[in-house]
C-alpha positions as a printed Julia matrix, in Angstrom:
504×3 Matrix{Float64}:
 132.24  32.91   77.76
 134.96  30.91   77.01
 133.01  28.97   74.68
 130.67  31.81   72.59
 130.05  30.63   69.24
 131.34  32.15   65.83
 129.42  32.55   63.09
 129.77  31.53   58.89
 131.39  34.96   58.3
 133.75  34.39   61.74
 136.91  32.73   60.87
 137.76  29.99   63.53
 139.53  31.8    66.27
 142.26  29.12   66.61
 143.18  29.87   63.05
 144.89  32.84   63.89
 144.33  34.5    67.43
 145.92  31.66   69.23
 149.14  32.86   67.91
 148.71  36.22   70.14
 147.36  34.16   73.48
 151.31  33.56   74.28
 152.27  36.99   73.75
 149.26  38.48   75.12
 149.53  35.95   78.44
 152.53  37.84   79.57
 152.0   41.22   78.06
 155.22  42.1    77.3
 154.81  45.05   74.72
 157.84  44.15   72.75
 156.14  41.52   71.41
 152.97  43.39   70.09
 154.73  46.24   68.57
 155.07  45.93   64.48
 158.38  47.2    63.37
 156.48  49.04   60.76
 157.46  53.33   58.93
 155.06  55.67   59.37
 152.07  55.36   57.12
 149.54  57.65   55.91
 145.8   57.27   56.83
 142.5   58.92   56.18
 140.32  58.08   58.36
 136.76  60.11   58.8
 136.95  60.78   63.24
 140.65  62.25   62.39
 142.61  63.75   65.66
 140.01  65.34   67.21
 140.74  68.32   69.91
 140.57  67.33   73.48
 137.14  68.05   75.18
 139.02  70.11   78.48
 136.53  73.06   78.93
 138.11  75.9    79.95
 137.1   78.33   82.67
 133.64  79.55   81.99
 133.63  83.05   80.45
 130.7   84.12   81.98
 132.3   86.31   85.36
 128.85  85.74   87.63
 129.3   81.57   86.1
 133.17  81.68   87.08
 132.65  82.76   90.68
 129.6   80.48   91.55
 131.85  77.34   90.03
 134.64  78.79   92.36
 132.44  79.16   95.01
 131.48  75.19   94.52
 135.13  73.9    94.34
 135.51  76.42   97.61
 133.74  74.54   99.6
 134.41  70.78   98.21
 137.92  72.08   98.99
 136.95  71.93  102.43
 136.14  67.47  102.62
 138.56  65.5   102.67
 141.0   65.19   99.84
 140.85  62.12   97.62
 144.25  61.13   99.15
 142.31  60.87  102.98
 139.95  57.95  103.15
 137.33  56.22  105.9
 137.45  52.43  103.59
 133.61  52.33  104.04
 130.63  53.01  101.66
 128.49  53.83  104.48
 128.54  56.93  103.95
 127.5   57.07  100.22
 125.0   54.35  100.3
 123.4   57.33  103.06
 123.5   59.25  100.5
 121.85  57.79   97.7
 119.22  56.45   99.96
 118.0   60.13  100.51
 118.35  61.3    96.86
 116.05  57.53   95.92
 118.69  56.07   94.5
 119.41  57.57   91.26
 122.5   55.11   90.46
 119.83  51.84   90.35
 118.04  53.95   87.16
 120.2   52.88   84.64
 122.69  50.22   83.47
 126.4   50.47   84.25
 129.92  49.4    83.18
 131.85  49.67   86.64
 136.2   49.92   85.82
 138.98  49.51   87.9
 142.54  48.53   87.51
 145.79  50.23   88.46
 146.49  51.99   84.83
 144.5   53.08   81.8
 140.83  53.15   83.44
 140.39  56.85   82.21
 141.47  55.9    78.49
 139.72  52.78   78.63
 136.52  55.18   79.68
 136.76  57.27   77.27
 137.14  54.37   74.23
 134.01  52.45   76.04
 131.83  55.63   76.18
 133.13  56.95   72.55
 131.58  52.93   71.05
 128.45  53.59   73.14
 127.95  56.53   71.64
 128.54  55.73   68.52
 125.54  52.96   68.53
 122.89  55.85   69.91
 122.92  55.56   73.57
 123.03  58.28   75.54
 125.85  57.92   77.8
 127.13  59.21   80.94
 130.95  59.24   82.64
 132.55  59.72   85.58
 136.5   59.44   85.61
 138.99  60.83   87.88
 140.98  62.83   88.41
 140.8   65.33   86.42
 143.23  67.66   84.11
 142.01  71.04   84.76
 138.59  71.4    85.29
 136.64  69.64   87.76
 133.73  70.16   85.3
 135.63  67.19   83.4
 134.75  64.4    85.53
 130.97  64.12   85.07
 130.43  63.74   81.0
 127.2   63.49   79.45
 126.81  62.14   75.42
 130.87  62.73   75.68
 131.17  65.65   76.76
 132.15  67.46   79.96
 128.76  68.99   82.03
 128.67  72.93   81.86
 129.91  74.92   84.11
 126.19  76.09   85.05
 125.05  72.11   84.48
 127.92  71.62   87.86
 126.47  74.05   89.58
 123.09  73.54   89.55
 123.45  69.75   90.39
 125.43  70.61   93.38
 122.97  72.66   94.03
 120.39  70.13   94.12
 121.72  67.79   96.35
 123.65  69.88   99.17
 120.98  69.83  101.45
 120.83  66.27  101.21
 125.0   66.07  101.24
 124.22  68.39  104.99
 121.61  65.89  106.23
 123.93  62.89  105.65
 126.88  65.32  107.06
 124.97  65.16  110.2
 124.08  61.6   110.62
 127.62  60.33  109.96
 130.47  59.75  112.21
 132.97  61.99  109.18
 131.08  64.24  106.71
 131.34  63.16  102.79
 134.31  63.35  101.39
 135.3   65.37   98.28
 134.7   62.36   95.97
 131.79  61.2    97.68
 130.27  64.3    96.66
 130.87  63.97   93.1
 130.65  60.39   93.21
 126.62  61.55   94.91
 126.65  64.29   91.92
 127.36  62.18   88.71
 124.92  59.65   89.79
 121.97  62.19   90.17
 123.12  63.75   86.91
 123.16  60.81   84.84
 118.83  59.94   86.3
 118.4   63.59   85.73
 119.84  63.16   81.83
 118.76  60.33   81.69
 120.85  58.2    80.46
 121.01  54.96   78.89
 124.74  53.53   80.48
 126.4   54.98   82.73
 130.64  54.78   82.56
 131.93  54.53   85.74
 135.74  54.74   87.0
 136.59  54.33   90.05
 138.83  56.25   92.55
 140.77  53.75   94.86
 140.35  50.54   94.72
 136.4   48.96   94.79
 134.79  47.34   97.71
 134.89  50.53   99.74
 135.62  53.1    96.96
 132.52  55.38   96.75
 131.47  54.46   92.69
 130.63  51.22   93.8
 127.1   51.25   94.75
 126.32  50.59   91.66
 125.53  47.25   90.48
 127.67  47.15   87.29
 126.21  44.99   84.3
 129.85  44.22   83.53
 132.79  44.69   85.64
 136.4   45.92   83.42
 139.69  45.36   85.14
 142.63  47.35   83.19
 145.64  45.92   84.51
 147.0   46.33   88.48
 150.43  46.31   89.18
 151.51  48.11   92.4
 150.22  51.55   93.5
 148.58  52.88   96.22
 150.55  50.11   98.35
 149.65  52.43  101.91
 145.7   51.67  101.2
 145.54  48.66   98.63
 147.92  45.74   99.28
 151.74  45.3    99.21
 151.25  42.85   96.35
 149.25  42.51   93.19
 147.29  39.67   94.75
 146.33  42.16   97.72
 145.58  44.5    95.73
 143.72  42.79   93.34
 141.59  41.13   96.26
 140.16  45.18   96.68
 139.24  45.58   93.37
 137.55  42.92   92.95
 134.75  44.01   94.88
 133.72  45.59   91.62
 132.62  42.09   90.64
 129.15  41.66   91.37
 126.77  38.58   91.02
 125.74  37.31   87.62
 128.04  40.1    85.8
 130.38  40.04   82.86
 133.94  40.44   83.67
 136.49  41.43   81.12
 139.99  41.25   82.55
 142.52  42.91   81.01
 146.57  40.93   81.11
 147.39  40.65   84.75
 150.16  39.32   86.8
 149.54  35.92   87.46
 148.24  35.83   91.06
 146.39  39.3    90.62
 144.43  37.01   87.94
 143.59  34.43   90.4
 142.13  36.28   92.79
 139.86  38.54   90.48
 138.71  34.6    89.13
 138.01  33.53   92.59
 136.07  36.35   93.19
 134.02  35.78   89.45
 133.4   32.13   90.46
 132.15  33.11   93.71
 129.23  34.89   91.94
 128.33  33.54   89.02
 130.33  35.9    87.11
 131.15  35.15   83.73
 134.57  36.01   82.58
 136.38  37.19   79.58
 140.25  37.27   79.37
 142.19  39.36   77.01
 144.68  37.18   75.58
 142.05  33.94   75.5
 138.65  35.14   74.34
 139.52  39.01   73.39
 142.93  40.77   72.18
 144.92  42.54   70.36
 145.79  40.82   66.87
 147.94  42.63   64.59
 148.72  46.95   65.72
 150.93  48.84   62.92
 152.39  52.33   63.47
 150.34  54.96   61.57
 150.4   58.85   61.58
 149.03  60.21   64.52
 147.76  56.48   66.07
 148.52  53.04   65.0
 145.87  51.07   63.0
 144.72  47.65   65.2
 142.51  44.7    64.21
 141.35  43.66   67.27
 139.69  40.76   68.23
 136.08  40.81   70.28
 133.99  38.3    71.6
 131.81  37.9    68.09
 135.09  38.05   65.78
 138.06  40.35   64.45
 137.93  44.05   64.0
 140.14  44.46   61.22
 141.43  48.21   60.31
 140.63  50.02   63.62
 142.73  53.25   63.46
 142.99  54.86   66.74
 144.38  58.37   67.21
 146.16  57.32   70.57
 149.82  56.12   71.07
 151.72  53.06   72.57
 150.87  49.49   72.83
 148.89  49.73   75.7
 146.09  51.95   74.19
 145.94  49.21   71.74
 145.33  46.69   74.82
 143.21  49.21   75.95
 141.0   49.4    73.0
 140.4   45.83   72.85
 139.31  45.78   76.63
 136.76  48.46   75.79
 135.3   46.78   72.61
 135.06  43.55   74.88
 133.36  45.29   77.54
 131.07  47.08   74.8
 130.66  43.98   73.03
 129.27  41.56   76.39
 126.65  45.68   77.31
 125.53  44.3    73.97
 125.36  40.5    74.68
 127.46  39.29   72.36
 129.51  36.08   72.71
 126.29  35.14   74.91
 123.0   35.92   73.56
 124.49  37.13   70.47
 126.99  35.25   68.07
 127.59  38.28   65.35
 129.99  40.95   65.84
 129.07  44.04   66.63
 128.85  46.51   62.95
 132.27  47.08   61.56
 131.69  50.51   60.61
 130.39  51.67   63.32
 133.48  50.52   65.5
 135.64  52.37   63.2
 133.99  55.68   63.3
 133.79  55.06   67.26
 137.88  54.68   67.37
 139.11  57.3    64.93
 137.07  59.99   67.32
 138.66  59.31   70.6
 140.68  61.44   72.79
 142.29  60.84   76.14
 143.4   64.61   77.07
 147.24  64.22   79.04
 147.89  60.92   77.41
 151.12  61.13   75.16
 149.22  64.49   74.04
 151.35  66.56   71.41
 150.55  70.59   72.95
 153.1   72.5    70.85
 155.18  71.99   67.51
 158.83  73.44   67.19
 160.55  71.9    69.66
 157.61  69.51   70.07
 155.91  69.07   73.55
 154.16  66.17   74.87
 152.14  65.92   78.23
 151.76  62.45   79.54
 150.05  62.04   83.15
 151.9   58.87   84.12
 152.15  58.96   87.62
 153.77  55.19   88.95
 156.27  53.11   87.58
 153.95  50.86   85.76
 152.72  53.9    83.62
 156.22  55.68   83.28
 157.22  52.41   81.61
 154.97  52.18   79.12
 154.79  55.68   78.27
 158.71  55.75   77.66
 157.58  52.49   75.39
 155.31  54.9    73.33
 157.65  57.94   73.1
 160.09  55.77   71.53
 158.01  53.79   69.27
 155.11  56.99   68.07
 158.41  60.26   68.17
 161.78  59.93   66.72
 163.62  62.49   69.04
 167.23  62.54   68.55
 167.03  64.58   71.98
 164.53  64.11   74.6
 164.08  66.99   77.96
 162.01  65.46   80.66
 159.81  68.11   83.2
 158.89  66.17   85.82
 156.71  67.68   88.99
 155.14  64.19   90.97
 153.18  63.64   94.23
 155.64  62.81   97.16
 152.99  59.85   98.13
 154.39  57.94   95.03
 157.21  55.65   94.15
 159.16  58.3    92.57
 162.37  56.62   91.89
 160.76  54.17   90.11
 159.17  56.73   88.08
 162.65  58.03   87.73
 164.13  54.82   86.58
 161.68  54.36   84.01
 162.11  57.28   82.26
 166.21  57.39   82.72
 166.95  55.61   78.97
 164.8   57.87   77.21
 165.65  61.47   78.73
 168.65  63.29   77.6
 168.69  65.22   80.71
 165.33  66.08   83.03
 163.85  69.49   84.93
 162.33  68.63   88.37
 159.55  70.98   89.44
 156.55  70.59   91.47
 153.21  71.89   90.73
 150.57  73.69   93.29
 149.33  70.82   94.71
 149.57  70.08   99.05
 150.6   66.6    97.17
 153.75  67.75   95.03
 156.78  66.73   95.8
 159.56  69.34   96.92
 161.76  70.16   93.64
 164.85  69.81   95.55
 163.63  66.72   97.21
 162.66  65.26   93.81
 165.74  66.83   92.49
 168.05  64.8    95.08
 166.0   61.3    93.94
 166.72  62.25   90.55
 170.44  63.36   90.93
 170.86  59.12   92.37
 169.37  58.03   89.27
 170.14  60.22   86.57
 174.24  61.75   87.25
 174.26  65.46   89.05
 175.34  66.6    85.08
 171.91  65.4    83.82
 169.83  67.14   86.65
 168.32  71.08   86.38
 166.27  71.97   88.87
 163.76  75.03   88.61
 160.78  74.62   91.2
 158.2   77.07   89.52
 156.17  75.22   86.69
 156.89  77.86   83.92
 160.96  78.23   84.58
 161.03  74.55   84.41
 158.87  74.47   81.07
 161.46  77.28   79.55
 164.45  75.15   80.71
 162.9   72.4    79.31
 162.74  74.06   75.84
 166.46  75.92   75.84
 167.72  72.42   76.24
 165.97  70.55   73.36
 166.93  73.5    70.97
 170.29  73.3    71.7
 171.08  71.19   68.61
 169.01  73.33   66.67
 165.78  74.01   65.32
 166.0   70.81   62.73
 167.45  68.61   65.37
 164.42  66.96   66.26
 164.95  67.48   70.48
 161.43  66.99   72.23
 160.49  67.81   75.86
 157.99  65.2    77.74
 156.04  66.74   80.54
 154.56  64.17   83.17
 155.06  62.89   86.76
 151.34  63.95   87.67
 147.93  64.34   86.65
 148.23  67.99   88.08
 151.36  68.77   86.6
 150.45  67.68   83.19
 147.34  70.0    83.77
 149.29  73.07   84.83
 151.4   72.78   82.1
 148.45  72.27   79.7
 147.03  76.07   80.4
 150.76  77.11   80.46
 151.14  76.21   77.33
 148.01  78.17   76.0
 145.64  75.26   76.07
 142.36  75.42   77.69
């Protein structure tokens, strides 16, 4: 794909695109930032409401959904794994291989997977394809994980899908050494729901890793690798290269691989795997990327370089340089799915691309949920994600005083996460969410004191109290002083804060 043909209307990529290659290759976000003031921008899509469903209004449906959730909770959680696809393969077999009935775009990486999946879904939908999207974890409702045509399936359909496959799940449970896990059952539900719809294409995010992830019973026509960094090191490896080895497992024979910018050692592993299976590779910064980026009201205005040409004046209602990179990856993935750069030389319809990106939402990713003071939610849960969020906050918001509310999981690099936020937090309120994985607030506080100093750390074990304390601290300089609150550290913390703040 490095030698994709152009058209008479497409400028030579070497004329403008080679200027960004070096910056893109190092993925230094500072080099991507354009120091431009805010500008008013009219778009067709506007800033969409986040599609996070509330609990069912019907008491009977709510009761039935809770029963399904309770049954699923008796299974291994998402952090307890036996690295194998034998159980999910057995389930797919008895279900009649539903995942083979539609083409798929498969997404792995350390950060940016869900946002990229949402962008891919929006683009495919704008081109009038029926989509299924499977992502994890959920922000508030388990039904968020399985989407059809850009919206989470209804609680009724979720329950019906579970009931449909339950006898087959129990059959496989009886044949295997270990029962199917929570994530494996949900994966089976998603693939069955997509086949039943039926969808034209599935957009599937891995749960963890790649090779032995439950989602990896599909043959993705397009494999997307978002940036790889250190996370889940106890299961995936202690270096980017080792982690890339696991994640490369989604690259299938003759597929097209869309590579976001990667550490050099990770890129070498991924490219080697692509060569082994005769996959075609497109690399961010070489075959595609972000040419130009300007800050805009409610998001950013992009010029993207795709596999088939340039796409100027693309409005994205999300903040941060990393979201611009996610957009470039998503665009290249959809182009590859349609054969652009391989079978086709022309680019996708620019108006359709603009309309799709303008309608993108990503709940819990630098999401503003309240004003006066401004409260922002972001699900950063590892140091790499936290660094990207910290930079994006400084770029997109003009806070005179920012208070952090942090509730993290005990199995994460919490010190690294706190160190990433230390330069932008005036003070931090440490708390804990309701998950059994949550780090104890006092334990988190001890680490926070080492990073921030005792005078900048407040402990509120209950999240409602932590939010109230943070709002009070943000308002200390007065109503119009520009104080803000950032709630972060975990998807679960963000989801619970979202509910407390009246969203969903």
